[in-house]
C-alpha positions, -999 to +999 in steps of 0.1 A: -029+074+086-056+099+097-071+097+132-107+084+132-133+109+143-142+111+179-173+093+191-205+113+197-227+103+227-252+086+204-226+064+186-226+028+196-192+021+180-163+041+164-168+049+127-151+023+105-158-006+130-165-038+111-203-045+107-212-009+115-229+018+096-245+052+098-281+056+110-304+086+114-300+101+149-331+092+169-327+122+191-330+148+163-345+126+135-316+134+113-319+172+115-288+178+136-306+202+159-329+200+189-347+232+200-324+253+178-292+240+192-268+213+178-280+178+188-259+165+217-263+129+206-249+132+171-228+163+175-250+182+150-245+158+121-279+141+122-262+107+120-249+081+145-227+051+140-243+018+150-237-019+147-257-034+118-253-071+124-230-099+137-216-124+113 
């Protein structure tokens, strides 16, 4: 079974966590870069993993 990807600083939970999903990174607005450098919050992906709800 493959290892799950590492967390980026902006991720609330690990990818694949129940009741989680991808959101646009608020630090770079989904562009993956801030001032010409990879965004530190999302690791340059433009996406973060966040909790969506609690059931």
